[in-house]
C-alpha distance (Angstrom), angle and dihedral (degrees) to the residues before:
residue distance angle dihedral
X1 . . .
X2 3.87 . .
X3 3.78 91.7 .
X4 3.81 91.9 51.0
X5 3.89 89.1 54.1
X6 3.82 95.7 47.6
X7 3.87 91.9 44.9
X8 3.81 98.6 -167.2
X9 3.87 106.1 -179.0
X10 3.70 128.5 -155.4
X11 3.79 120.9 -136.4
X12 3.67 110.3 -129.0
X13 3.75 94.2 -147.8
X14 3.80 104.5 41.9
X15 3.86 94.5 29.2
X16 3.99 86.3 -143.5
X17 3.70 121.7 131.7
X18 3.88 112.2 -103.9
X19 3.90 116.3 -167.8
X20 3.90 105.8 -132.8
X21 3.74 115.2 158.7
X22 3.75 120.5 -161.6
X23 3.68 91.6 -117.1
X24 3.84 91.8 60.6
X25 3.76 92.0 61.9
X26 3.79 97.4 73.1
X27 3.80 141.7 68.8
X28 3.85 100.8 -89.5
X29 3.79 98.1 -137.5
X30 3.72 99.8 52.5
X31 2.98 120.4 175.2
X32 3.74 102.3 33.9
X33 3.84 124.2 149.4
X34 3.76 111.5 -167.1
X35 3.77 96.3 161.9
X36 3.82 124.2 27.3
X37 3.72 103.9 -102.3
X38 2.94 131.6 -87.0
X39 3.84 86.1 46.7
X40 3.73 123.1 -164.5
X41 3.88 95.0 -93.2
X42 3.78 90.9 50.6
X43 3.82 89.3 50.0
X44 3.68 91.5 52.0
X45 3.74 93.6 52.2
X46 3.73 93.2 42.9
X47 3.75 89.6 55.5
X48 3.79 91.4 48.7
X49 3.68 90.5 52.1
X50 3.68 92.3 51.7
X51 3.82 88.1 51.7
X52 3.78 98.0 49.6
X53 3.87 107.1 24.7
X54 3.78 133.6 70.9
X55 3.77 120.8 -88.7
X56 3.82 85.6 -117.8
X57 3.76 90.5 82.1
X58 3.85 104.6 117.7
X59 3.84 120.7 172.8
X60 3.75 101.0 60.3
X61 3.91 88.7 58.4
X62 3.78 87.7 71.0
X63 3.69 102.1 27.8
X64 3.87 108.6 32.2
X65 3.76 103.1 -156.9
X66 3.66 141.0 122.8
X67 3.81 115.0 -147.1
X68 3.78 130.3 -142.8
X69 3.77 107.7 173.1
X70 3.88 142.6 -2.8
X71 3.76 134.8 -163.9
X72 3.79 126.6 -176.0
X73 3.76 105.3 -42.5
X74 3.78 98.9 -17.0
X75 3.77 134.5 87.0
X76 3.81 133.1 -155.8
X77 3.87 121.6 -155.8
X78 3.82 126.2 -150.1
X79 3.81 89.9 -97.5
X80 3.92 92.8 58.6
X81 3.73 97.0 -104.2
X82 3.78 115.4 142.4
X83 3.76 124.6 -147.0
X84 3.78 136.9 -165.5
X85 3.86 105.5 -125.5
X86 3.78 115.0 -132.3
X87 3.84 90.5 158.4
X88 3.80 103.6 61.4
X89 3.84 94.2 -168.0
X90 3.77 85.5 -66.3
X91 3.71 97.4 -56.0
X92 3.86 94.4 -39.8
X93 3.82 98.6 110.7
X94 3.97 99.4 56.4
X95 3.87 92.5 148.7
X96 3.83 92.7 40.1
X97 3.68 139.7 -99.7
X98 3.71 112.6 -56.1
X99 3.93 95.6 -2.1
X100 3.79 100.5 -163.5
X101 3.83 92.3 -144.0
X102 3.75 91.2 54.9
X103 3.82 93.6 40.8
X104 3.82 89.1 54.3
X105 3.82 90.4 55.5
X106 3.82 92.5 47.8
X107 3.82 93.0 47.8
X108 3.78 91.6 50.1
X109 3.87 90.1 47.4
X110 3.79 97.6 47.7
X111 3.89 89.5 61.8
X112 3.94 87.4 58.5
X113 3.74 115.5 34.9
X114 3.90 131.3 -18.4
X115 3.78 109.2 170.8
X116 3.89 124.7 27.1
X117 3.78 108.6 151.3
X118 3.77 102.2 -137.8
X119 3.81 99.5 -34.0
X120 3.71 110.0 130.4
X121 3.70 121.0 -100.7
X122 3.88 134.2 160.4
X123 3.82 98.4 -97.9
X124 3.71 91.5 47.7
X125 3.84 97.6 47.8
X126 3.85 92.9 40.0
X127 3.85 90.8 52.1
X128 3.77 93.7 46.6
X129 3.95 88.3 50.2
X130 3.73 89.8 47.9
X131 3.80 94.0 50.4
X132 3.84 90.3 51.4
X133 3.75 90.0 47.5
X134 3.83 96.6 52.4
X135 3.87 96.0 38.7
X136 3.77 119.3 122.3
X137 3.88 118.5 -84.3
X138 3.88 107.2 -75.9
X139 3.78 92.4 34.5
X140 3.90 96.8 48.0
X141 3.77 105.1 106.8
X142 3.74 89.9 -7.0
X143 3.85 103.0 78.7
X144 3.77 146.2 78.6
X145 3.72 129.4 -138.8
X146 3.77 129.1 -132.4
X147 3.80 119.0 -165.8
X148 3.74 114.2 -153.0
X149 3.84 143.6 179.1
X150 3.89 107.3 -53.4
X151 3.76 103.7 -94.3
X152 3.77 133.5 81.0
X153 3.72 92.1 -119.4
X154 3.70 91.6 64.5
X155 3.92 91.5 53.1
X156 3.79 87.7 53.1
X157 3.87 90.7 46.5
X158 3.85 88.5 51.5
X159 3.81 93.5 45.7
X160 3.88 90.6 52.8
X161 3.74 93.8 45.1
X162 3.79 91.1 48.7
X163 3.93 89.9 51.0
X164 3.70 93.1 47.9
X165 3.84 93.9 46.9
X166 3.80 92.2 51.2
X167 3.76 97.7 43.6
X168 3.85 99.7 36.4
X169 3.96 85.9 -136.7
X170 3.81 128.0 116.4
X171 3.85 109.0 -158.6
X172 3.85 119.9 97.3
X173 3.85 125.3 -169.3
X174 3.69 117.3 -145.1
X175 3.82 136.4 172.8
X176 3.84 136.0 -103.5
X177 3.76 106.5 -109.4
X178 3.79 94.9 33.8
X179 3.76 130.2 136.8
X180 3.75 121.2 -169.1
X181 3.81 104.3 159.8
X182 3.82 144.1 -77.1
X183 3.82 103.7 -84.9
X184 3.83 131.1 89.6
X185 3.79 109.6 -64.6
X186 3.69 94.1 8.8
X187 3.78 90.2 60.6
X188 3.79 90.1 47.1
X189 3.80 87.9 55.4
X190 3.79 92.7 51.1
X191 3.81 114.6 93.0
X192 3.82 98.1 -154.1
X193 3.92 104.4 116.9
X194 3.79 95.9 -157.5
X195 3.78 92.0 57.7
X196 3.74 91.0 54.2
X197 3.70 113.1 30.3
X198 3.85 97.0 87.4
X199 3.80 91.5 48.8
X200 3.76 107.8 47.9
X201 2.94 134.1 157.9
X202 3.76 94.5 60.4
X203 3.87 130.1 156.1
X204 3.84 109.7 -19.9
X205 3.78 127.3 -127.0
X206 3.90 97.3 36.0
X207 3.80 106.6 142.7
X208 3.83 121.2 -171.2
X209 3.84 124.1 -148.8
X210 3.86 131.0 -175.4
X211 3.85 116.1 -83.5
X212 3.66 122.3 -138.5
X213 3.91 93.9 -89.3
X214 3.69 97.0 153.7
X215 3.77 95.1 179.6
X216 3.72 88.7 63.2
X217 3.70 103.0 23.7
X218 3.85 112.2 -164.5
X219 3.81 87.7 -144.4
X220 3.73 96.6 48.1
X221 3.82 91.3 -119.0
X222 3.85 132.7 128.0
X223 3.82 124.4 -128.0
X224 2.98 130.1 -88.8
X225 3.84 92.7 20.1
X226 3.83 88.5 55.9
X227 3.88 90.2 74.7
X228 3.79 85.0 -143.8
X229 3.67 94.5 -66.0
X230 3.90 90.6 177.8
X231 3.83 88.1 62.8
X232 3.78 91.6 47.1
X233 3.78 87.2 52.4
X234 3.81 93.5 54.6
X235 3.94 88.5 47.1
X236 3.77 89.1 51.8
X237 3.81 99.4 51.3
X238 3.79 89.6 47.3
X239 3.86 94.2 51.7
X240 3.78 103.8 30.2
X241 3.87 106.5 95.9
X242 3.87 87.9 -150.6
X243 3.92 98.3 47.9
X244 3.83 89.0 102.9
X245 3.73 92.2 -129.7
X246 3.82 116.4 109.4
X247 3.77 117.2 -143.3
X248 3.86 106.2 -71.2
X249 3.86 129.0 -135.9
X250 3.81 90.4 -129.6
X251 3.70 149.1 -15.7
X252 3.73 114.8 -128.0
X253 3.82 122.7 -155.2
X254 3.73 141.0 168.2
X255 3.75 107.0 -134.3
X256 3.84 86.3 -140.2
X257 3.69 115.3 15.3
X258 3.75 112.9 -125.7
X259 3.75 111.6 -177.1
X260 3.75 87.8 30.8
X261 3.79 88.3 70.8
X262 3.87 107.5 -80.9
X263 3.83 92.2 -67.8
X264 3.77 111.9 -175.0
X265 3.88 112.7 -162.8
X266 3.85 116.8 -135.4
X267 3.67 122.6 -101.8
X268 3.82 111.9 -70.3
X269 3.87 96.3 21.8
X270 3.81 97.9 104.6
X271 3.84 95.1 39.4
X272 3.82 90.5 47.9
X273 3.70 91.6 49.7
X274 3.92 87.2 52.4
X275 3.79 88.7 53.0
X276 3.77 92.2 50.6
X277 3.86 89.2 52.3
X278 3.70 93.1 51.0
X279 3.77 93.6 48.7
X280 3.74 93.8 52.6
X281 3.87 97.0 36.8
X282 3.78 92.0 -115.0
X283 3.84 120.0 144.7
X284 3.77 118.3 -122.0
X285 3.92 117.8 -138.2
X286 3.70 114.0 -166.5
X287 3.93 114.8 -160.4
X288 3.82 107.0 -145.3
X289 3.71 94.4 164.8
X290 3.91 94.4 116.8
X291 3.81 102.8 16.7
X292 3.79 99.9 42.8
X293 3.79 135.1 89.4
X294 3.76 101.7 50.2
X295 3.87 97.5 -44.2
X296 3.84 94.6 121.5
X297 3.79 99.6 38.2
X298 3.82 93.7 -88.9
X299 3.76 126.4 73.1
X300 3.89 88.2 -110.9
X301 3.74 123.0 22.6
X302 3.94 92.4 -136.2
X303 3.79 87.4 68.9
X304 3.74 90.4 72.1
X305 3.72 87.4 72.9
X306 3.83 98.4 34.8
X307 3.77 89.8 -115.2
X308 3.84 124.2 147.9
X309 3.88 117.3 -163.0
X310 3.70 124.8 -149.3
X311 3.91 88.5 -127.4
X312 3.70 129.0 17.2
X313 3.85 124.8 -164.4
X314 3.71 124.1 -150.5
X315 3.82 138.5 178.0
X316 3.76 134.2 130.3
X317 3.90 107.7 57.8
X318 3.82 89.3 30.6
X319 3.72 88.2 85.3
X320 3.78 92.7 63.9
X321 3.82 102.4 -137.5
X322 3.78 102.6 16.8
X323 3.75 100.7 -62.3
X324 3.79 111.1 143.5
X325 3.71 117.6 -104.7
X326 3.90 138.1 133.4
X327 3.67 134.0 -172.6
X328 3.82 147.6 171.0
X329 3.76 127.0 -137.2
X330 3.84 114.5 -159.8
X331 3.80 143.5 170.4
X332 3.76 110.9 -84.8
X333 3.81 90.7 -124.6
X334 3.85 88.6 68.8
X335 3.89 92.4 55.9
X336 3.80 93.0 106.4
X337 3.76 98.2 118.2
X338 3.79 122.2 124.5
X339 3.76 122.2 -121.8
X340 3.91 110.4 -76.3
X341 3.80 93.4 18.0
X342 3.72 90.8 133.2
X343 3.84 120.9 15.3
X344 3.76 145.3 159.7
X345 3.74 136.8 175.9
X346 3.75 95.5 -119.7
X347 3.83 97.6 46.0
X348 3.80 82.6 106.1
X349 3.76 100.9 61.0
X350 3.67 99.0 145.2
X351 3.81 97.5 -180.0
X352 3.86 89.3 58.8
X353 3.87 90.9 46.7
X354 3.87 90.6 50.2
X355 4.01 87.8 47.5
X356 3.75 91.7 46.7
X357 3.73 95.5 49.5
X358 3.81 91.7 48.3
X359 3.76 93.3 45.8
X360 3.83 93.3 51.5
X361 3.91 90.9 49.0
X362 3.77 88.1 46.9
X363 3.85 91.2 52.7
X364 3.80 90.7 49.9
X365 3.80 96.7 44.4
X366 3.89 92.3 47.4
X367 3.82 96.1 35.8
X368 3.71 91.9 -123.1
X369 3.75 97.4 171.2
X370 3.73 91.4 54.7
X371 3.77 90.2 47.6
X372 3.92 87.5 51.8
X373 3.72 91.2 53.2
X374 3.74 92.4 49.3
X375 3.88 93.3 46.2
X376 3.94 87.7 47.3
X377 3.86 89.7 58.3
X378 3.73 88.0 49.2
X379 3.87 91.1 54.5
X380 3.83 95.8 42.0
X381 3.83 97.8 54.3
X382 3.84 97.0 61.4
X383 3.88 90.1 38.9
X384 3.80 89.3 55.1
X385 3.75 91.3 50.2
X386 3.76 88.5 48.2
X387 3.80 91.5 51.9
X388 3.85 88.4 56.3
X389 3.70 91.0 55.6
X390 3.85 99.8 39.9
X391 3.69 125.1 84.8
X392 3.76 91.4 -156.2
X393 3.74 109.3 45.8
X394 3.79 106.6 96.5
X395 3.82 96.4 -178.8
X396 3.69 142.8 -13.1
X397 4.06 115.8 -146.7
X398 3.65 129.9 -175.2
X399 3.78 150.9 152.6
X400 3.74 118.0 -177.7
X401 3.85 108.9 -37.3
X402 3.87 94.8 -25.1
X403 3.83 99.5 100.1
X404 3.80 133.3 165.7
X405 3.82 129.3 -170.7
X406 3.88 111.4 -164.9
X407 3.87 118.6 -152.4
X408 3.62 123.3 -153.1
X409 3.90 138.7 177.6
X410 3.66 92.1 -121.6
X411 3.84 131.0 -6.3
X412 3.80 90.3 -128.3
X413 3.82 94.5 55.4
X414 3.76 99.9 31.5
X415 3.79 87.9 -150.4
X416 3.86 106.2 169.0
X417 3.83 115.1 -108.6
X418 3.84 108.6 -160.5
X419 3.77 95.6 162.6
X420 3.80 97.0 62.7
X421 3.78 89.7 52.5
X422 3.85 88.2 53.1
X423 3.78 89.6 53.9
X424 3.81 93.8 45.5
X425 3.84 92.0 49.2
X426 3.85 89.9 53.2
X427 3.90 94.2 45.0
X428 3.80 86.7 51.3
X429 3.84 93.7 50.2
X430 3.85 90.0 51.4
X431 3.82 91.6 51.5
X432 4.01 92.5 47.2
X433 3.69 104.6 -92.1
X434 3.85 128.6 116.0
X435 3.84 120.1 -151.9
X436 3.66 134.7 157.8
X437 3.71 140.8 -151.6
X438 3.81 138.2 -114.0
X439 3.81 140.7 158.5
X440 3.68 140.3 96.8
X441 3.83 88.7 -76.1
X442 3.88 99.3 27.7
X443 3.78 84.2 -110.5
X444 3.98 95.6 123.4
X445 3.80 122.2 91.8
X446 3.75 105.2 -144.4
X447 3.87 128.3 -152.1
X448 3.89 116.9 -162.7
X449 3.73 102.0 155.1
X450 3.85 122.7 171.5
X451 3.74 107.0 -82.9
X452 3.93 93.6 -122.7
X453 3.83 91.8 63.9
X454 3.77 111.9 133.8
X455 3.80 130.9 -126.3
X456 3.84 88.2 -108.5
X457 3.78 96.5 56.7
X458 3.97 90.3 41.0
X459 3.84 87.8 54.3
X460 3.79 92.5 45.7
X461 3.76 92.3 46.6
X462 3.84 93.5 49.0
X463 3.69 91.4 48.9
X464 3.85 92.2 54.1
X465 3.88 91.4 46.8
X466 3.75 90.7 49.2
X467 3.81 93.7 51.3
X468 3.94 89.7 45.7
X469 3.79 89.1 52.1
X470 3.82 96.2 47.4
X471 3.87 89.6 45.1
X472 3.87 93.1 48.9
X473 3.92 90.6 48.7
X474 3.76 91.0 49.2
X475 3.71 87.5 56.8
X476 3.81 95.7 55.6
């Protein structure tokens, strides 16, 4: 891990070594609270936002802050408070806010070409080549790339369309706990009822099956004695002539569920799902939008289980430093589309492509996935200790820097406890740490920090979280 600690980066343009340690990427004083948040300037901007923006705005309702600047894994609000960021734009900012190496590439590109539809240009072609190069075994060197409109939902829409086009089937199987987006088919594939209830009917022939959520097993079993009953269930509904589900075009799965509560399936689940798909001639779509690009300690989360999908959906971190971009990587044999089969005005966002290419190179040169894996272990150990002490933490789950802490009213009942997570989130905010929530019942505290976070910031953040948990529990 010596290389990960020294973090020498290579400028893509000059090809000269440039020293840049991870600790140099952040605001040095984090956390620092100079005015109790939300400060007066934040309150003023929050009030103005409420006046002029839609009621659909979400995040400031839970974290009432107006931001001014960000560096690395730290944020500064308009009142001068500095926070440690355990949110990372929901896994968008894997190489950190305003990463200087990526910013340099973007600034150089913006002087040349910004928007180009799908006309070829150097950033576009180089990024596509890089994605093929780093793909999981089975897709590496054997795949094509489709750039789409700049949100993850579009990558999912494209993946489903491609599967339907190739198989000439219409059904899709998705998983309970899934989140695929808020548009058309992607909303149909998302399991959250509150997002869908005012808009049904949506796309037909979407069927949900239980995910491998072992803490709350749908079959009331315990792993490994369950023999992966959840996979046997999928196999049965595919092969039983009376299951009521016609053969689908594809099964879509997150290798680790994000919005569902950082649900990490047990060993063998994803590879067995791959086998079931192959046996039944059903395509496997893996949604790497939140878990991909170094987040879990490997470039793609499906690599933890040596599983190669037919189609892989990407977004979020692929834009480097938060620039919008989405893509699908898929097996060459599926490249049967006619020109214009899936289009979008911003599929030619050249700045995002330059940023994405530079960010991936930065991750490789600085062994960022390995660093994420090491920092993840540093996070999990004190959380596991905290779980032993706590009456209300049911389970801690994590791979790399994708971590969830599930809170319950009692460990025996496992009854979800959303309200205590709300309190913990606010207490963390007041102390200078930004976290978010997840889970079927919004009872999971979720950590998705930028992957270039340092040991010092991890330790400070965990100390704040621990104090917040203990204080919230004392108030019960």
